[in-house]
N, C-alpha and C positions, 0 to 999 in steps of 0.2 A: 503493499499499500504505500510506504513512504515514497518511493521512487516515483510513483504515479503523481502523487500529491504535489512532490517537488517539481515535477514536470508541468503541472497545471498552471504554475506561476507565469509562464510564457503566455498563456491564454488571457490573462487579465480578467479572469472571473473570479468571483466569490466562491471559494470551496467550501462545501457542505459535507462534513463527515458525518455520517449518520449510522445508527444500529442500536440493537438492544445495549442495556445497561452492562457494564463490566466486560465490555468486549475489546478495550484498549483504545477507545477514542481519544481520551486525555493523554495517554501514553504516545500515541500517534503524534499529537500535537507538540508534546515535549520533545519528540525525537526530530521534529521539524525544526524547531528552535534550535536545539544542539548542532544541526546539520548547518544552518544559518550562522551560528557563532563560529564554528570550525571553517567556515568559509571567509570569515573575517568581518562579517557583518556588525556594525557597531551595536552593541547591546541597547543602546537609547533608541535604536530605530525598531525595537521589538517591544510590543506590549501584549502581555497575556492577562486575561481577566476571566475569573470563573463566575458565571452568572448564579452559581449556587449561593454565592455570598450575597447576602442582602445589601450590604454596604456599597457593593459595586454595580447595582442595578440602576444605573443612570443611562441617561439617552447616550448612544454611541459619540456624538459630537462632544458631550460634556466630559466623557472618558478621554477622548484625544485632547480637548482643552486643558483638562487636568495634567495629562502627561506633558503638554507642552509647558504649562506652567511650573511645574516640577523641575524640569530640566532648564528652564529659564531660556529656552531657545526654540526656533522653528522645528518642525519635525524634518528628519534627514530626508534626502532626495528620494529615498525608497524607504517605505515604512511596512512593517508587518503587524498586523492587529489580528490576535487570536482569542477568540471569544467561546468559551466552553460552555455547554448546556444553555445555548442560546434561547430557547424556548421558554426560559423564565423571564426574558427581557421583552416588554409590550413594545410593539411597533418596530421591531429590529429591522424587519425587511425593508420598510419604507424609509428608515434611516440609512440603512447599509446601501440602499439604490442612491440615495443623495449623496453620500459620502464619496462612494466610488465613481458616481458619474461626475462629480465635480473634480476629483483627485485621482487620476489614474496612477499615482505613485504609491497609493496605499493598496497593500495586498491583503485580502481579509479572508481568514479561514474560520469557520465556525463549526462547532460540533452540536448534535442534539440526540437525545435518546427518545425524543417524541415523535410518534410516526405522523403526527398531524402538521409538523413543523412545514413541510413544504406545500402542504394542501393550502395553509392560510397564506403562505407567502409566494405562491406560484405566480399570481397576476402582477404583484410589483416588482418580482424580480425575472420576469420571462426573458430568457436568453442571456442572463447575467451569472448563473450558477453553474457549477459542475459538482456533481455528486460522488462521493465515494461511501460505499456501504461497507461496514465493519461488521463482521459476523463472528459467532464464536469458532474456534477452531475445529476442524475435523479430526478425526482420529488419525489420519495420516499427518496432518500438520502438527499434531501434538507429539507424535512419535519423532518427526524430523527436527521439531523446535527443541526437543530435548536431547541436548548435545551430550549428556551423561549416560545415556542409555547403553547398555552393555548387550541389549539383544540384536546383535549383529545379523543372524539369520532372517529375523523379521525385517529389518531395514533393507537388507539385500532383497528379500523377497517382495517388498513394496516398490523399491526402486525398478525392479525387473517388470513392474506391471503398472506403468504410469496411467493406463486407461482405466484402472481400477478406482472406483469411488466408493468411499464408506460412507455410512450416515454421520450426521453432525452430532456425534456424541460428545459430551463434556465429561472429562475425568475428573473425580472428586479425589483429593489426596487423601491416603488412608491416614488414620490417627496413629 
């Protein structure tokens, strides 16, 4: 997912990361931020806010203005705005449209666990978003993500059968 999301930056659209709770949407945003910092992007050009926090549920422009006031300077030429759990912010789609239409140097990435987020925002953001769905790991993905596994025969068997799809089961660690 991360490579695709980074690639969307070139498209100039608002990136919407959506999916069920606890599937890694916030982690994906953190990884994106880490990649920007690794590329040498000025940390002051990056703003992350979780709309889970009642104190941050401000209109988007007020968040940008607060950032500018805090650093006592204009926004850097290219700014990155990450808003987690955006469904908690009223009128976010209308504000996002205005901000990104007025300033193409702001790259906006939002996440949501709410299935209705795009239904409500589809009219005002028509043609301005690109979506990335994050789902729970499949059994195959879980096995390959576990770099400590010692079950080499199972890994070899799965690698020899790339066409095989397994159900979207989630493993619960044993106590």
